[in-house]
C-alpha positions in Angstrom: 0.1 0.1 0.0 1.3 3.5 -0.8 0.1 7.1 -0.5 -0.1 9.9 -2.8 -1.2 13.3 -2.6 -3.2 15.4 -5.9 -3.9 18.8 -5.6 -7.3 19.4 -6.6 -6.5 22.6 -9.0 -4.3 19.9 -11.1 -5.4 18.0 -14.0 -3.2 15.7 -13.7 -4.6 12.5 -15.1 -6.0 11.6 -11.5 -9.8 11.9 -12.1 -11.0 7.7 -11.6 -8.5 8.1 -8.5 -10.3 11.4 -7.0 -13.9 9.8 -8.4 -12.8 6.8 -5.9 -12.1 8.6 -2.8 -15.5 10.6 -3.4 -17.3 7.6 -4.2 -15.0 5.9 -0.8 -16.3 9.1 1.0 -20.2 8.3 0.3 -19.9 4.7 1.4 -18.5 5.9 5.0 -19.5 9.1 6.3 -23.2 8.3 6.7 -22.8 5.5 8.2 -19.9 6.2 10.1 -20.3 9.4 11.7 -23.6 9.8 11.3 -23.1 13.6 10.2 -25.7 15.0 7.3 -23.6 14.9 4.2 -24.8 15.8 0.5 -24.4 12.6 -1.7 -25.1 12.9 -5.8 -24.8 10.1 -7.5 -22.9 7.8 -5.2 -20.2 10.3 -4.9 -20.1 13.0 -1.3 -18.2 16.6 -1.7 -19.2 19.4 -0.1 -18.2 23.5 0.1 -14.4 23.0 0.9 -13.6 20.5 -2.1 -14.1 23.7 -4.5 -11.1 25.8 -2.4 -8.5 23.8 -4.4 -7.2 21.1 -1.6 -4.7 18.8 -1.6 -6.4 15.1 -1.2 -4.2 12.4 0.6 -4.8 8.6 -0.8 -3.3 5.4 0.5 -3.9 3.5 -2.5 -3.5 -0.5 -2.6 -1.2 -2.9 -4.7 -4.3 -2.8 -7.5 -4.3 0.8 -7.6 -7.8 0.9 -5.4 -8.8 3.5 -3.2 -8.3 2.8 0.1 -8.3 5.5 2.3 -8.2 9.4 2.0 -8.0 13.0 3.5 -8.6 16.5 2.7 -5.7 19.1 3.0 -6.7 23.1 3.6 -4.1 25.8 4.9 -6.0 27.4 8.4 -5.4 30.5 6.9 -8.1 29.8 4.3 -11.4 29.0 4.6 -12.0 25.8 6.5 -14.1 23.1 8.1 -13.5 23.7 11.6 -13.6 27.0 11.6 -17.1 27.3 9.7 -18.4 24.3 10.3 -17.7 23.3 13.9 -16.6 26.0 15.4 -18.7 24.3 18.6 -16.2 21.7 18.9 -13.2 24.8 20.1 -13.5 26.3 23.1 -12.9 29.9 22.3 -15.2 29.2 19.3 -12.6 30.2 16.5 -9.3 28.3 15.4 -6.3 30.4 15.1 -5.1 30.4 11.6 -1.3 30.0 11.5 0.6 29.6 8.2 2.4 26.4 9.9 -1.1 25.1 10.6 -3.1 23.0 7.9 -6.5 21.4 8.5 -7.2 17.3 8.0 -10.7 16.5 6.8 -12.7 14.0 5.7 -10.5 11.0 6.4 -11.6 7.8 6.5 -10.6 4.4 5.1 -12.3 1.7 3.1 -13.7 -0.8 5.8 -15.7 -2.8 3.8 -12.7 -3.7 1.9 -11.8 -7.7 1.9 -9.7 -8.4 5.3 -11.4 -5.3 7.7 -11.0 -5.6 11.1 -7.2 -7.4 10.6 -4.1 -6.2 8.7 -5.3 -4.6 5.6 -8.0 -2.3 7.2 -4.8 -1.9 9.9 -2.4 -0.6 7.0 -4.6 1.4 5.5 -5.1 3.7 8.4 -1.4 3.8 9.6 -0.5 4.5 5.8 -3.0 7.4 5.8 -1.4 8.9 8.7 1.9 8.9 7.5 1.2 10.1 4.3 -0.6 13.6 6.3 2.5 13.5 8.4 4.8 12.9 5.6 3.0 15.9 3.1 2.9 18.7 5.9 6.2 18.0 6.8 7.5 18.8 3.3 5.0 21.4 2.6 6.2 23.6 5.4 3.3 22.5 8.3 4.3 21.4 12.0 0.5 21.6 13.6 -2.2 19.5 11.8 -5.8 20.2 13.5 -9.1 17.8 12.8 -12.9 17.5 13.9 -13.2 13.7 14.6 -15.2 11.5 16.8 -13.9 9.8 20.2 -13.2 6.7 19.4 -11.0 7.6 16.4 -9.5 9.7 18.9 -8.6 6.4 21.1 -7.2 5.3 17.4 -4.6 7.9 17.4 -3.8 7.2 20.6 -3.2 3.8 20.0 -1.1 4.2 16.9 1.4 6.8 19.1 0.2 9.8 17.3 -2.0 11.4 20.6 -4.5 14.1 19.2 -4.2 17.2 22.1 -8.1 18.7 22.4 -8.9 21.9 20.7 -12.8 22.3 23.0 -15.3 19.7 24.7 -17.1 16.8 23.6 -20.2 17.6 21.6 -22.8 15.2 20.1 -22.8 15.8 16.3 -25.9 14.0 14.5 -25.1 10.0 16.3 -21.6 11.0 17.0 -19.7 12.2 20.1 -17.1 14.8 18.4 -14.2 16.8 19.3 -11.3 18.7 17.9 -7.8 18.3 18.1 -4.3 19.6 16.9 -1.8 16.8 16.2 2.1 17.5 15.5 3.6 16.8 12.5 7.0 16.2 12.6 9.5 13.2 12.4 8.9 11.6 15.8 5.4 11.2 14.8 6.0 9.6 11.4 8.3 7.2 12.8 5.8 6.3 14.9 3.1 5.4 12.7 4.4 4.6 9.5 3.6 0.9 8.9 6.0 -1.8 7.4 6.7 -1.2 4.2 5.2 1.9 3.7 6.3 3.9 0.2 4.7 7.5 -0.8 4.8 9.8 -3.7 4.5 13.0 -1.5 7.4 14.9 -1.9 7.2 16.0 -5.2 3.8 17.8 -4.9 4.2 20.7 -3.1 1.2 23.3 -2.7 2.4 26.3 -5.4 2.0 28.4 -2.0 4.3 26.6 0.2 
């Protein structure tokens, strides 16, 4: 399994992978988090996908999308500030040039081998890919909104999250916002055996 980065602003021949990502999001988010999301023709998209994000994808050996995350700088409009401010103690997120938001993180739990090695590898590949890309592009902090169960997964992986506020019920899920370090120590803690990536060559133009 390998991690890749796709810039949404580039016409790089990656349309089939982006379609796979939006289809994966449509399968995962309504059932996993119980959040209200818009699904059209089997694809999940929202207004933040129109802001030129970078997507990190985990691909299987067959080239299928096994996981995804969306990255947006906090100096730009982002989901945590505008959609989930109730998760922040102050109701506001401090924007920093070295702080990026990760949203729409998910992995394909329906793939053969779920609950075992394949699912575990996909999660760790995504963690490592997000950290590696962030470091390569000048970011040292990652903020995100997630649920308390996934917060425990981060803890068990050795990449603990520092909360930015209290726990709130959103949809059917006890949700929380937090901040994660993007550094070499965290990367070396989470990357799985055999990890490979194609991330360093694709950097944000503003980085």
